[in-house]
N, CA, C, O and the ligand as a Tripos MOL2 file, in Angstrom:
@<TRIPOS>MOLECULE
protein
  313   311    79     0     0
PROTEIN
NO_CHARGES

@<TRIPOS>ATOM
      1 N           3.0710   24.8690  -28.9140 N.3       1 MET1
      2 CA          2.0450   23.8200  -29.3640 C.3       1 MET1
      3 C           1.8700   23.2260  -28.1290 C.2       1 MET1
      4 O           2.5660   23.2130  -27.1130 O.2       1 MET1
      5 N           0.6100   22.6490  -28.4690 N.am      2 ASP2
      6 CA         -0.2490   21.8480  -27.3590 C.3       2 ASP2
      7 C           0.0860   20.1060  -27.5880 C.2       2 ASP2
      8 O           0.2090   19.5650  -28.6870 O.2       2 ASP2
      9 N           0.1800   19.5000  -26.3870 N.am      3 ILE3
     10 CA          0.0130   18.0530  -26.6280 C.3       3 ILE3
     11 C          -1.2210   17.7240  -25.5910 C.2       3 ILE3
     12 O          -1.5950   18.5280  -24.7370 O.2       3 ILE3
     13 N          -1.8120   16.3890  -25.7980 N.am      4 TYR4
     14 CA         -3.0570   16.1250  -25.2380 C.3       4 TYR4
     15 C          -2.6870   14.9420  -24.4700 C.2       4 TYR4
     16 O          -1.8030   14.1480  -24.7910 O.2       4 TYR4
     17 N          -3.4560   14.8770  -23.3910 N.am      5 CYS5
     18 CA         -3.3800   13.7910  -22.4460 C.3       5 CYS5
     19 C          -4.0630   12.3980  -23.2090 C.2       5 CYS5
     20 O          -5.1500   12.3400  -23.7840 O.2       5 CYS5
     21 N          -3.2020   11.4620  -23.0430 N.am      6 PRO6
     22 CA         -3.6700   10.3210  -23.8760 C.3       6 PRO6
     23 C          -4.8390    9.5270  -23.1320 C.2       6 PRO6
     24 O          -5.3720    8.5310  -23.6200 O.2       6 PRO6
     25 N          -5.1740   10.0770  -21.9010 N.am      7 LEU7
     26 CA         -6.1720    9.5060  -21.1920 C.3       7 LEU7
     27 C          -7.5240   10.3390  -21.0200 C.2       7 LEU7
     28 O          -8.6100    9.7750  -20.8870 O.2       7 LEU7
     29 N          -7.3840   11.6240  -21.0310 N.am      8 CYS8
     30 CA         -8.6050   12.2610  -21.0720 C.3       8 CYS8
     31 C          -8.6490   13.3640  -22.1440 C.2       8 CYS8
     32 O          -9.6490   14.0660  -22.3000 O.2       8 CYS8
     33 N          -7.5580   13.4880  -22.8580 N.am      9 GLY9
     34 CA         -7.7140   14.6610  -23.8930 C.3       9 GLY9
     35 C          -7.3620   16.2140  -23.5970 C.2       9 GLY9
     36 O          -7.3670   17.1420  -24.4070 O.2       9 GLY9
     37 N          -7.0560   16.2430  -22.2150 N.am     10 GLU10
     38 CA         -6.6670   17.6490  -21.7390 C.3      10 GLU10
     39 C          -5.4300   18.1970  -22.3820 C.2      10 GLU10
     40 O          -4.3340   17.6380  -22.4160 O.2      10 GLU10
     41 N          -5.7520   19.3870  -22.8980 N.am     11 PRO11
     42 CA         -4.4620   20.0480  -23.6950 C.3      11 PRO11
     43 C          -3.3140   20.5820  -22.7390 C.2      11 PRO11
     44 O          -3.5350   21.2640  -21.7390 O.2      11 PRO11
     45 N          -2.3440   20.2720  -23.0750 N.am     12 TRP12
     46 CA         -1.0700   20.9170  -22.2250 C.3      12 TRP12
     47 C          -0.1620   21.4770  -23.2240 C.2      12 TRP12
     48 O          -0.0520   20.9910  -24.3500 O.2      12 TRP12
     49 N           0.5850   22.6500  -22.7540 N.am     13 ASP13
     50 CA          1.7480   23.2210  -23.4910 C.3      13 ASP13
     51 C           2.7150   22.3500  -23.4690 C.2      13 ASP13
     52 O           3.0050   21.9020  -22.3600 O.2      13 ASP13
     53 N           3.4170   21.9060  -24.5590 N.am     14 MET14
     54 CA          4.4620   20.8290  -24.5280 C.3      14 MET14
     55 C           5.5000   21.4390  -23.6030 C.2      14 MET14
     56 O           6.0080   20.5880  -22.8740 O.2      14 MET14
     57 N           5.9550   22.6620  -23.4260 N.am     15 ASP15
     58 CA          6.7840   23.2200  -22.7040 C.3      15 ASP15
     59 C           6.7010   22.8460  -21.1340 C.2      15 ASP15
     60 O           7.6070   22.8610  -20.3010 O.2      15 ASP15
     61 N           5.5010   22.5450  -21.0030 N.am     16 GLU16
     62 CA          5.2030   22.1070  -19.6050 C.3      16 GLU16
     63 C           6.1100   20.6940  -19.0990 C.2      16 GLU16
     64 O           6.3930   20.4080  -17.9360 O.2      16 GLU16
     65 N           6.4450   19.9640  -20.2750 N.am     17 LEU17
     66 CA          7.2060   18.8500  -20.0040 C.3      17 LEU17
     67 C           8.6950   19.3220  -19.4280 C.2      17 LEU17
     68 O           9.2470   18.6740  -18.5390 O.2      17 LEU17
     69 N           9.1740   20.2710  -19.8960 N.am     18 HIS18
     70 CA         10.4500   20.7020  -19.3790 C.3      18 HIS18
     71 C          10.4420   21.3450  -17.8690 C.2      18 HIS18
     72 O          11.4710   21.6300  -17.2560 O.2      18 HIS18
     73 N           9.2160   21.5120  -17.4120 N.am     19 GLU19
     74 CA          9.0530   22.0130  -16.0500 C.3      19 GLU19
     75 C           8.3930   21.1210  -15.1200 C.2      19 GLU19
     76 O           8.0220   21.5340  -14.0220 O.2      19 GLU19
     77 N           8.2010   19.7660  -15.5400 N.am     20 ALA20
     78 CA          7.8390   18.6690  -14.7210 C.3      20 ALA20
     79 C           8.8100   18.6920  -13.5620 C.2      20 ALA20
     80 O           9.9920   18.9540  -13.7850 O.2      20 ALA20
     81 N           8.3440   18.4110  -12.2240 N.am     21 GLU21
     82 CA          8.9850   18.2850  -11.2200 C.3      21 GLU21
     83 C          10.0110   17.1180  -11.3670 C.2      21 GLU21
     84 O           9.6810   16.0970  -11.9690 O.2      21 GLU21
     85 N          11.1120   17.2440  -10.8840 N.am     22 ASP22
     86 CA         11.8590   16.1410  -10.4840 C.3      22 ASP22
     87 C          12.2740   15.0480  -11.5200 C.2      22 ASP22
     88 O          12.6300   13.9260  -11.1600 O.2      22 ASP22
     89 N          12.2120   15.4220  -12.7770 N.am     23 MET23
     90 CA         12.4900   14.7680  -13.8430 C.3      23 MET23
     91 C          12.9080   15.2900  -15.1710 C.2      23 MET23
     92 O          12.5460   16.4410  -15.4170 O.2      23 MET23
     93 N          13.5370   14.7210  -15.9920 N.am     24 ASP24
     94 CA         14.1610   15.4320  -17.1040 C.3      24 ASP24
     95 C          12.9510   15.4100  -18.2580 C.2      24 ASP24
     96 O          11.8110   14.9850  -18.0710 O.2      24 ASP24
     97 N          13.4690   15.9610  -19.4690 N.am     25 PHE25
     98 CA         12.2350   16.0540  -20.5690 C.3      25 PHE25
     99 C          11.9660   14.6030  -21.2060 C.2      25 PHE25
    100 O          10.8750   14.3140  -21.6960 O.2      25 PHE25
    101 N          13.0180   13.7440  -21.1590 N.am     26 ASP26
    102 CA         12.4970   12.4890  -21.7640 C.3      26 ASP26
    103 C          11.7470   11.7270  -20.7790 C.2      26 ASP26
    104 O          10.8700   10.9690  -21.1940 O.2      26 ASP26
    105 N          12.0050   11.8380  -19.3320 N.am     27 THR27
    106 CA         11.3460   10.9400  -18.4970 C.3      27 THR27
    107 C           9.8040   11.7030  -18.4120 C.2      27 THR27
    108 O           8.7900   11.0280  -18.2350 O.2      27 THR27
    109 N           9.7720   12.8280  -18.5250 N.am     28 ALA28
    110 CA          8.4600   13.6030  -18.4380 C.3      28 ALA28
    111 C           7.6590   13.0290  -19.6060 C.2      28 ALA28
    112 O           6.5240   12.5750  -19.4630 O.2      28 ALA28
    113 N           8.3140   13.0760  -20.7750 N.am     29 ARG29
    114 CA          7.4660   12.5380  -21.9800 C.3      29 ARG29
    115 C           6.9080   11.1880  -21.9100 C.2      29 ARG29
    116 O           5.7240   10.9120  -22.1060 O.2      29 ARG29
    117 N           7.9220   10.2970  -21.5930 N.am     30 LYS30
    118 CA          7.4070    9.0060  -21.4450 C.3      30 LYS30
    119 C           6.3310    8.7430  -20.2860 C.2      30 LYS30
    120 O           5.4200    7.9370  -20.4720 O.2      30 LYS30
    121 N           6.4680    9.4630  -19.0590 N.am     31 ARG31
    122 CA          5.4450    9.3740  -18.2470 C.3      31 ARG31
    123 C           4.2570    9.9910  -18.5840 C.2      31 ARG31
    124 O           3.2020    9.5570  -18.1210 O.2      31 ARG31
    125 N           4.2830   11.0690  -19.4240 N.am     32 PHE32
    126 CA          3.1200   11.7190  -20.0070 C.3      32 PHE32
    127 C           2.2010   10.5130  -20.9440 C.2      32 PHE32
    128 O           0.9850   10.3410  -20.8690 O.2      32 PHE32
    129 N           3.0680    9.8430  -21.7310 N.am     33 ARG33
    130 CA          2.3220    8.8090  -22.3560 C.3      33 ARG33
    131 C           1.5250    7.8560  -21.5820 C.2      33 ARG33
    132 O           0.4650    7.3890  -21.9980 O.2      33 ARG33
    133 N           2.1220    7.5360  -20.2960 N.am     34 ARG34
    134 CA          1.5220    6.5540  -19.6510 C.3      34 ARG34
    135 C           0.4420    7.2070  -18.6120 C.2      34 ARG34
    136 O          -0.6200    6.6140  -18.4250 O.2      34 ARG34
    137 N           0.6900    8.2920  -18.0180 N.am     35 ASP35
    138 CA         -0.0410    9.0410  -16.9690 C.3      35 ASP35
    139 C          -0.7440   10.0580  -17.3010 C.2      35 ASP35
    140 O          -1.7050   10.3570  -16.5920 O.2      35 ASP35
    141 N          -0.4420   10.7880  -18.4020 N.am     36 GLY36
    142 CA         -0.9920   12.1490  -18.9230 C.3      36 GLY36
    143 C          -1.0540   13.2330  -17.6270 C.2      36 GLY36
    144 O          -0.1360   13.3090  -16.8110 O.2      36 GLY36
    145 N          -2.0510   13.9070  -17.5750 N.am     37 CYS37
    146 CA         -2.1680   15.0040  -16.6880 C.3      37 CYS37
    147 C          -1.4100   14.6820  -15.4060 C.2      37 CYS37
    148 O          -0.7920   15.5990  -14.8640 O.2      37 CYS37
    149 N          -1.4010   13.3380  -14.8210 N.am     38 ALA38
    150 CA         -0.8400   13.3130  -13.4060 C.3      38 ALA38
    151 C           0.5360   13.3510  -13.5570 C.2      38 ALA38
    152 O           1.0790   13.1690  -12.4670 O.2      38 ALA38
    153 N           1.3140   13.5130  -14.4570 N.am     39 VAL39
    154 CA          2.7360   13.9410  -14.5400 C.3      39 VAL39
    155 C           2.7550   15.4020  -14.0740 C.2      39 VAL39
    156 O           3.7310   15.7620  -13.4160 O.2      39 VAL39
    157 N           1.8390   16.2280  -14.3280 N.am     40 PHE40
    158 CA          1.9890   17.6870  -13.7930 C.3      40 PHE40
    159 C           1.0970   17.8100  -12.4490 C.2      40 PHE40
    160 O           0.7390   18.8990  -12.0010 O.2      40 PHE40
    161 N           0.8040   16.6550  -11.9020 N.am     41 GLY41
    162 CA          0.1410   16.6460  -10.5150 C.3      41 GLY41
    163 C          -1.2230   17.1500  -10.6060 C.2      41 GLY41
    164 O          -1.6880   17.6970   -9.6050 O.2      41 GLY41
    165 N          -1.9950   17.0370  -11.7510 N.am     42 SER42
    166 CA         -3.1780   17.3790  -12.1050 C.3      42 SER42
    167 C          -4.1170   16.0980  -12.2820 C.2      42 SER42
    168 O          -3.6440   14.9930  -12.5500 O.2      42 SER42
    169 N          -5.4350   16.3200  -12.1170 N.am     43 THR43
    170 CA         -6.3240   15.2150  -12.1430 C.3      43 THR43
    171 C          -6.7370   15.3080  -13.5420 C.2      43 THR43
    172 O          -6.5070   16.3180  -14.2070 O.2      43 THR43
    173 N          -7.4880   14.0330  -14.1210 N.am     44 HIS44
    174 CA         -7.9620   13.8910  -15.4880 C.3      44 HIS44
    175 C          -9.2500   14.4960  -15.5760 C.2      44 HIS44
    176 O          -9.9870   14.5780  -14.5930 O.2      44 HIS44
    177 N          -9.6050   14.9900  -16.8780 N.am     45 ASN45
    178 CA        -10.7650   15.5760  -16.9950 C.3      45 ASN45
    179 C         -12.0690   14.5110  -16.8860 C.2      45 ASN45
    180 O         -11.9660   13.3410  -17.2580 O.2      45 ASN45
    181 N         -13.1670   15.0110  -16.3900 N.am     46 ARG46
    182 CA        -14.2630   14.0270  -16.4450 C.3      46 ARG46
    183 C         -15.4960   14.7870  -16.8510 C.2      46 ARG46
    184 O         -15.8000   15.7530  -16.1510 O.2      46 ARG46
    185 N         -16.1180   14.5340  -17.7080 N.am     47 PRO47
    186 CA        -15.9510   13.4540  -18.7410 C.3      47 PRO47
    187 C         -14.6310   13.6810  -19.5680 C.2      47 PRO47
    188 O         -14.3260   14.8130  -19.9440 O.2      47 PRO47
    189 N         -13.8420   12.5580  -19.8490 N.am     48 ALA48
    190 CA        -12.7980   12.5320  -20.6200 C.3      48 ALA48
    191 C         -13.1970   13.0450  -22.1020 C.2      48 ALA48
    192 O         -14.3540   12.8690  -22.4840 O.2      48 ALA48
    193 N         -12.3040   13.6420  -22.8940 N.am     49 ASP49
    194 CA        -12.5030   13.8090  -24.3170 C.3      49 ASP49
    195 C         -11.7110   12.6850  -24.8650 C.2      49 ASP49
    196 O         -10.5070   12.7730  -25.1080 O.2      49 ASP49
    197 N         -12.5800   11.4040  -25.0890 N.am     50 THR50
    198 CA        -11.9870   10.2290  -25.3380 C.3      50 THR50
    199 C         -11.6220   10.2750  -26.9020 C.2      50 THR50
    200 O         -10.7760    9.4800  -27.3130 O.2      50 THR50
    201 N         -12.2340   11.1810  -27.7910 N.am     51 ASP51
    202 CA        -11.7610   11.1270  -29.1900 C.3      51 ASP51
    203 C         -10.3500   11.7960  -29.0730 C.2      51 ASP51
    204 O          -9.3900   11.2240  -29.5900 O.2      51 ASP51
    205 N         -10.2080   12.8210  -28.5060 N.am     52 THR52
    206 CA         -8.7490   13.3380  -28.6180 C.3      52 THR52
    207 C          -7.8150   12.6240  -27.8050 C.2      52 THR52
    208 O          -6.6150   12.7160  -28.0660 O.2      52 THR52
    209 N          -8.2320   11.8990  -26.8200 N.am     53 ALA53
    210 CA         -7.4200   11.0960  -25.8910 C.3      53 ALA53
    211 C          -6.8220    9.9170  -26.8550 C.2      53 ALA53
    212 O          -5.6300    9.6150  -26.7870 O.2      53 ALA53
    213 N          -7.7320    9.2630  -27.7650 N.am     54 GLU54
    214 CA         -7.2980    8.1210  -28.2780 C.3      54 GLU54
    215 C          -6.3750    8.5900  -29.5400 C.2      54 GLU54
    216 O          -5.4610    7.8660  -29.9360 O.2      54 GLU54
    217 N          -6.6590    9.7910  -30.1200 N.am     55 LYS55
    218 CA         -5.6740   10.1220  -31.1870 C.3      55 LYS55
    219 C          -4.4050   10.5670  -30.5020 C.2      55 LYS55
    220 O          -3.3890   10.3520  -31.1620 O.2      55 LYS55
    221 N          -4.2560   11.0770  -29.4570 N.am     56 SER56
    222 CA         -3.0430   11.3460  -28.7230 C.3      56 SER56
    223 C          -2.2200   10.0680  -28.4330 C.2      56 SER56
    224 O          -1.0060    9.9300  -28.5840 O.2      56 SER56
    225 N          -3.0890    9.1920  -28.0020 N.am     57 ALA57
    226 CA         -2.4280    7.9070  -27.5470 C.3      57 ALA57
    227 C          -1.7490    7.2700  -28.8130 C.2      57 ALA57
    228 O          -0.5980    6.8340  -28.7870 O.2      57 ALA57
    229 N          -2.5040    7.2540  -29.8520 N.am     58 LEU58
    230 CA         -2.0450    6.6280  -31.1410 C.3      58 LEU58
    231 C          -0.6990    7.3490  -31.5320 C.2      58 LEU58
    232 O           0.3320    6.7020  -31.7170 O.2      58 LEU58
    233 N          -0.7570    8.6830  -31.6450 N.am     59 LEU59
    234 CA          0.3890    9.5140  -32.0960 C.3      59 LEU59
    235 C           1.5700    9.0540  -31.1330 C.2      59 LEU59
    236 O           2.5770    8.5940  -31.6710 O.2      59 LEU59
    237 N           1.5210    9.1410  -29.8200 N.am     60 PHE60
    238 CA          2.5010    8.7810  -29.0630 C.3      60 PHE60
    239 C           2.8770    7.4900  -29.4940 C.2      60 PHE60
    240 O           4.0710    7.4010  -29.7790 O.2      60 PHE60
    241 N           2.2380    6.5160  -29.6180 N.am     61 ASP61
    242 CA          2.8910    5.2030  -30.1110 C.3      61 ASP61
    243 C           3.4670    5.1730  -31.1940 C.2      61 ASP61
    244 O           4.4930    4.5080  -31.3280 O.2      61 ASP61
    245 N           2.9460    5.8670  -32.1730 N.am     62 LEU62
    246 CA          3.5840    5.9480  -33.4720 C.3      62 LEU62
    247 C           4.8250    6.7160  -33.5560 C.2      62 LEU62
    248 O           5.8170    6.2890  -34.1470 O.2      62 LEU62
    249 N           4.7740    7.8160  -32.9820 N.am     63 LEU63
    250 CA          5.9040    8.7150  -33.2360 C.3      63 LEU63
    251 C           6.9010    8.7630  -32.0830 C.2      63 LEU63
    252 O           8.0010    9.2760  -32.2900 O.2      63 LEU63
    253 N           6.6010    8.2750  -30.9040 N.am     64 GLY64
    254 CA          7.5850    7.8750  -29.9120 C.3      64 GLY64
    255 C           8.0340    9.0650  -29.3320 C.2      64 GLY64
    256 O           7.3110    9.6790  -28.5480 O.2      64 GLY64
    257 N           9.3630    9.5290  -29.6900 N.am     65 ASP65
    258 CA          9.9110   10.7670  -28.9650 C.3      65 ASP65
    259 C           9.9080   11.8560  -29.6780 C.2      65 ASP65
    260 O          10.4110   12.9200  -29.3180 O.2      65 ASP65
    261 N           9.1500   11.5830  -31.0830 N.am     66 ASP66
    262 CA          8.9930   12.9250  -31.7300 C.3      66 ASP66
    263 C           8.0240   13.8680  -31.3630 C.2      66 ASP66
    264 O           7.0160   14.0760  -32.0390 O.2      66 ASP66
    265 N           8.3330   14.5400  -30.1470 N.am     67 ILE67
    266 CA          6.9900   15.3410  -29.5240 C.3      67 ILE67
    267 C           6.4680   16.5650  -30.4460 C.2      67 ILE67
    268 O           5.3020   16.9560  -30.5080 O.2      67 ILE67
    269 N           7.6110   17.1000  -31.1700 N.am     68 ASP68
    270 CA          6.9330   18.1890  -32.0890 C.3      68 ASP68
    271 C           6.1280   17.6130  -33.2220 C.2      68 ASP68
    272 O           5.2160   18.3000  -33.6800 O.2      68 ASP68
    273 N           6.3920   16.3260  -33.7590 N.am     69 GLY69
    274 CA          5.5890   15.6980  -34.6140 C.3      69 GLY69
    275 C           4.3750   15.5530  -34.1120 C.2      69 GLY69
    276 O           3.3850   16.0080  -34.6860 O.2      69 GLY69
    277 N           4.3200   14.9010  -32.9780 N.am     70 ILE70
    278 CA          3.0690   14.5350  -32.2210 C.3      70 ILE70
    279 C           2.1890   15.9400  -32.1600 C.2      70 ILE70
    280 O           1.0340   15.9760  -32.5850 O.2      70 ILE70
    281 N           2.7930   16.9840  -31.6400 N.am     71 ALA71
    282 CA          1.9330   18.2420  -31.3970 C.3      71 ALA71
    283 C           1.4480   18.8040  -32.5260 C.2      71 ALA71
    284 O           0.3530   19.3650  -32.5190 O.2      71 ALA71
    285 N           2.3410   18.7010  -33.8160 N.am     72 SER72
    286 CA          1.7710   19.3190  -35.1030 C.3      72 SER72
    287 C           0.8030   18.3040  -35.7610 C.2      72 SER72
    288 O          -0.0780   18.7240  -36.5110 O.2      72 SER72
    289 N           0.9240   17.1120  -35.5290 N.am     73 LEU73
    290 CA         -0.1220   16.1820  -36.1520 C.3      73 LEU73
    291 C          -1.4920   16.2170  -35.4650 C.2      73 LEU73
    292 O          -2.5520   15.9240  -36.0180 O.2      73 LEU73
    293 N          -1.3520   16.5920  -34.2560 N.am     74 MET74
    294 CA         -2.5640   16.9020  -33.4610 C.3      74 MET74
    295 C          -3.2840   18.1010  -33.9770 C.2      74 MET74
    296 O          -4.4810   18.1120  -34.2660 O.2      74 MET74
    297 N          -2.5110   19.0540  -34.0660 N.am     75 GLU75
    298 CA         -3.2220   20.4940  -34.6630 C.3      75 GLU75
    299 C          -3.9140   20.1130  -36.1410 C.2      75 GLU75
    300 O          -4.9240   20.7280  -36.4830 O.2      75 GLU75
    301 N          -3.4010   19.1900  -36.9140 N.am     76 ASP76
    302 CA         -3.7880   18.9170  -38.1110 C.3      76 ASP76
    303 C          -5.2770   17.8560  -38.0620 C.2      76 ASP76
    304 O          -6.1840   17.8710  -38.8940 O.2      76 ASP76
    305 N          -5.1810   16.9940  -36.8540 N.am     77 LEU77
    306 CA         -6.3970   16.1690  -36.8080 C.3      77 LEU77
    307 C          -7.4530   16.8500  -35.9680 C.2      77 LEU77
    308 O          -8.6040   16.4200  -36.0350 O.2      77 LEU77
    309 N          -7.1890   17.7980  -35.2420 N.am     78 ARG78
    310 CA         -8.4630   18.2510  -34.5580 C.3      78 ARG78
    311 C          -9.4540   19.0950  -35.2060 C.2      78 ARG78
    312 O         -10.4700   19.4310  -34.5980 O.2      78 ARG78
    313 ZN         -5.6180   13.5310  -18.3430 Zn       79 ZN79
@<TRIPOS>BOND
     1     1     2 1
     2     2     3 1
     3     3     4 2
     4     3     5 am
     5     5     6 1
     6     6     7 1
     7     7     8 2
     8     7     9 am
     9     9    10 1
    10    10    11 1
    11    11    12 2
    12    11    13 am
    13    13    14 1
    14    14    15 1
    15    15    16 2
    16    15    17 am
    17    17    18 1
    18    18    19 1
    19    19    20 2
    20    19    21 am
    21    21    22 1
    22    22    23 1
    23    23    24 2
    24    23    25 am
    25    25    26 1
    26    26    27 1
    27    27    28 2
    28    27    29 am
    29    29    30 1
    30    30    31 1
    31    31    32 2
    32    31    33 am
    33    33    34 1
    34    34    35 1
    35    35    36 2
    36    35    37 am
    37    37    38 1
    38    38    39 1
    39    39    40 2
    40    39    41 am
    41    41    42 1
    42    42    43 1
    43    43    44 2
    44    43    45 am
    45    45    46 1
    46    46    47 1
    47    47    48 2
    48    47    49 am
    49    49    50 1
    50    50    51 1
    51    51    52 2
    52    51    53 am
    53    53    54 1
    54    54    55 1
    55    55    56 2
    56    55    57 am
    57    57    58 1
    58    58    59 1
    59    59    60 2
    60    59    61 am
    61    61    62 1
    62    62    63 1
    63    63    64 2
    64    63    65 am
    65    65    66 1
    66    66    67 1
    67    67    68 2
    68    67    69 am
    69    69    70 1
    70    70    71 1
    71    71    72 2
    72    71    73 am
    73    73    74 1
    74    74    75 1
    75    75    76 2
    76    75    77 am
    77    77    78 1
    78    78    79 1
    79    79    80 2
    80    79    81 am
    81    81    82 1
    82    82    83 1
    83    83    84 2
    84    83    85 am
    85    85    86 1
    86    86    87 1
    87    87    88 2
    88    87    89 am
    89    89    90 1
    90    90    91 1
    91    91    92 2
    92    91    93 am
    93    93    94 1
    94    94    95 1
    95    95    96 2
    96    95    97 am
    97    97    98 1
    98    98    99 1
    99    99   100 2
   100    99   101 am
   101   101   102 1
   102   102   103 1
   103   103   104 2
   104   103   105 am
   105   105   106 1
   106   106   107 1
   107   107   108 2
   108   107   109 am
   109   109   110 1
   110   110   111 1
   111   111   112 2
   112   111   113 am
   113   113   114 1
   114   114   115 1
   115   115   116 2
   116   115   117 am
   117   117   118 1
   118   118   119 1
   119   119   120 2
   120   119   121 am
   121   121   122 1
   122   122   123 1
   123   123   124 2
   124   123   125 am
   125   125   126 1
   126   126   127 1
   127   127   128 2
   128   127   129 am
   129   129   130 1
   130   130   131 1
   131   131   132 2
   132   131   133 am
   133   133   134 1
   134   134   135 1
   135   135   136 2
   136   135   137 am
   137   137   138 1
   138   138   139 1
   139   139   140 2
   140   139   141 am
   141   141   142 1
   142   142   143 1
   143   143   144 2
   144   143   145 am
   145   145   146 1
   146   146   147 1
   147   147   148 2
   148   147   149 am
   149   149   150 1
   150   150   151 1
   151   151   152 2
   152   151   153 am
   153   153   154 1
   154   154   155 1
   155   155   156 2
   156   155   157 am
   157   157   158 1
   158   158   159 1
   159   159   160 2
   160   159   161 am
   161   161   162 1
   162   162   163 1
   163   163   164 2
   164   163   165 am
   165   165   166 1
   166   166   167 1
   167   167   168 2
   168   167   169 am
   169   169   170 1
   170   170   171 1
   171   171   172 2
   172   171   173 am
   173   173   174 1
   174   174   175 1
   175   175   176 2
   176   175   177 am
   177   177   178 1
   178   178   179 1
   179   179   180 2
   180   179   181 am
   181   181   182 1
   182   182   183 1
   183   183   184 2
   184   183   185 am
   185   185   186 1
   186   186   187 1
   187   187   188 2
   188   187   189 am
   189   189   190 1
   190   190   191 1
   191   191   192 2
   192   191   193 am
   193   193   194 1
   194   194   195 1
   195   195   196 2
   196   195   197 am
   197   197   198 1
   198   198   199 1
   199   199   200 2
   200   199   201 am
   201   201   202 1
   202   202   203 1
   203   203   204 2
   204   203   205 am
   205   205   206 1
   206   206   207 1
   207   207   208 2
   208   207   209 am
   209   209   210 1
   210   210   211 1
   211   211   212 2
   212   211   213 am
   213   213   214 1
   214   214   215 1
   215   215   216 2
   216   215   217 am
   217   217   218 1
   218   218   219 1
   219   219   220 2
   220   219   221 am
   221   221   222 1
   222   222   223 1
   223   223   224 2
   224   223   225 am
   225   225   226 1
   226   226   227 1
   227   227   228 2
   228   227   229 am
   229   229   230 1
   230   230   231 1
   231   231   232 2
   232   231   233 am
   233   233   234 1
   234   234   235 1
   235   235   236 2
   236   235   237 am
   237   237   238 1
   238   238   239 1
   239   239   240 2
   240   239   241 am
   241   241   242 1
   242   242   243 1
   243   243   244 2
   244   243   245 am
   245   245   246 1
   246   246   247 1
   247   247   248 2
   248   247   249 am
   249   249   250 1
   250   250   251 1
   251   251   252 2
   252   251   253 am
   253   253   254 1
   254   254   255 1
   255   255   256 2
   256   255   257 am
   257   257   258 1
   258   258   259 1
   259   259   260 2
   260   259   261 am
   261   261   262 1
   262   262   263 1
   263   263   264 2
   264   263   265 am
   265   265   266 1
   266   266   267 1
   267   267   268 2
   268   267   269 am
   269   269   270 1
   270   270   271 1
   271   271   272 2
   272   271   273 am
   273   273   274 1
   274   274   275 1
   275   275   276 2
   276   275   277 am
   277   277   278 1
   278   278   279 1
   279   279   280 2
   280   279   281 am
   281   281   282 1
   282   282   283 1
   283   283   284 2
   284   283   285 am
   285   285   286 1
   286   286   287 1
   287   287   288 2
   288   287   289 am
   289   289   290 1
   290   290   291 1
   291   291   292 2
   292   291   293 am
   293   293   294 1
   294   294   295 1
   295   295   296 2
   296   295   297 am
   297   297   298 1
   298   298   299 1
   299   299   300 2
   300   299   301 am
   301   301   302 1
   302   302   303 1
   303   303   304 2
   304   303   305 am
   305   305   306 1
   306   306   307 1
   307   307   308 2
   308   307   309 am
   309   309   310 1
   310   310   311 1
   311   311   312 2
@<TRIPOS>SUBSTRUCTURE
     1 MET1         2 RESIDUE 1 A MET
     2 ASP2         6 RESIDUE 1 A ASP
     3 ILE3        10 RESIDUE 1 A ILE
     4 TYR4        14 RESIDUE 1 A TYR
     5 CYS5        18 RESIDUE 1 A CYS
     6 PRO6        22 RESIDUE 1 A PRO
     7 LEU7        26 RESIDUE 1 A LEU
     8 CYS8        30 RESIDUE 1 A CYS
     9 GLY9        34 RESIDUE 1 A GLY
    10 GLU10       38 RESIDUE 1 A GLU
    11 PRO11       42 RESIDUE 1 A PRO
    12 TRP12       46 RESIDUE 1 A TRP
    13 ASP13       50 RESIDUE 1 A ASP
    14 MET14       54 RESIDUE 1 A MET
    15 ASP15       58 RESIDUE 1 A ASP
    16 GLU16       62 RESIDUE 1 A GLU
    17 LEU17       66 RESIDUE 1 A LEU
    18 HIS18       70 RESIDUE 1 A HIS
    19 GLU19       74 RESIDUE 1 A GLU
    20 ALA20       78 RESIDUE 1 A ALA
    21 GLU21       82 RESIDUE 1 A GLU
    22 ASP22       86 RESIDUE 1 A ASP
    23 MET23       90 RESIDUE 1 A MET
    24 ASP24       94 RESIDUE 1 A ASP
    25 PHE25       98 RESIDUE 1 A PHE
    26 ASP26      102 RESIDUE 1 A ASP
    27 THR27      106 RESIDUE 1 A THR
    28 ALA28      110 RESIDUE 1 A ALA
    29 ARG29      114 RESIDUE 1 A ARG
    30 LYS30      118 RESIDUE 1 A LYS
    31 ARG31      122 RESIDUE 1 A ARG
    32 PHE32      126 RESIDUE 1 A PHE
    33 ARG33      130 RESIDUE 1 A ARG
    34 ARG34      134 RESIDUE 1 A ARG
    35 ASP35      138 RESIDUE 1 A ASP
    36 GLY36      142 RESIDUE 1 A GLY
    37 CYS37      146 RESIDUE 1 A CYS
    38 ALA38      150 RESIDUE 1 A ALA
    39 VAL39      154 RESIDUE 1 A VAL
    40 PHE40      158 RESIDUE 1 A PHE
    41 GLY41      162 RESIDUE 1 A GLY
    42 SER42      166 RESIDUE 1 A SER
    43 THR43      170 RESIDUE 1 A THR
    44 HIS44      174 RESIDUE 1 A HIS
    45 ASN45      178 RESIDUE 1 A ASN
    46 ARG46      182 RESIDUE 1 A ARG
    47 PRO47      186 RESIDUE 1 A PRO
    48 ALA48      190 RESIDUE 1 A ALA
    49 ASP49      194 RESIDUE 1 A ASP
    50 THR50      198 RESIDUE 1 A THR
    51 ASP51      202 RESIDUE 1 A ASP
    52 THR52      206 RESIDUE 1 A THR
    53 ALA53      210 RESIDUE 1 A ALA
    54 GLU54      214 RESIDUE 1 A GLU
    55 LYS55      218 RESIDUE 1 A LYS
    56 SER56      222 RESIDUE 1 A SER
    57 ALA57      226 RESIDUE 1 A ALA
    58 LEU58      230 RESIDUE 1 A LEU
    59 LEU59      234 RESIDUE 1 A LEU
    60 PHE60      238 RESIDUE 1 A PHE
    61 ASP61      242 RESIDUE 1 A ASP
    62 LEU62      246 RESIDUE 1 A LEU
    63 LEU63      250 RESIDUE 1 A LEU
    64 GLY64      254 RESIDUE 1 A GLY
    65 ASP65      258 RESIDUE 1 A ASP
    66 ASP66      262 RESIDUE 1 A ASP
    67 ILE67      266 RESIDUE 1 A ILE
    68 ASP68      270 RESIDUE 1 A ASP
    69 GLY69      274 RESIDUE 1 A GLY
    70 ILE70      278 RESIDUE 1 A ILE
    71 ALA71      282 RESIDUE 1 A ALA
    72 SER72      286 RESIDUE 1 A SER
    73 LEU73      290 RESIDUE 1 A LEU
    74 MET74      294 RESIDUE 1 A MET
    75 GLU75      298 RESIDUE 1 A GLU
    76 ASP76      302 RESIDUE 1 A ASP
    77 LEU77      306 RESIDUE 1 A LEU
    78 ARG78      310 RESIDUE 1 A ARG
    79 ZN79       313 GROUP 0 **** ****
């Protein structure tokens, strides 16, 4: 399942959070909420998909560490 950058809406497979360099899954998740694509050493999409980004940011705020919930709700919302 995919999660979406809260800043630009870029989709990422949530398994990527397990593979982020020099950090554990929890840290990667928190940093993804704040920094999005930058956690994976990538730059943000321009122009950003603001609609998707805003939904993702909202779900991260509402569901916090429930990354599975975030991913499945995003599937429903898109
Ligand atoms: Zn991004």
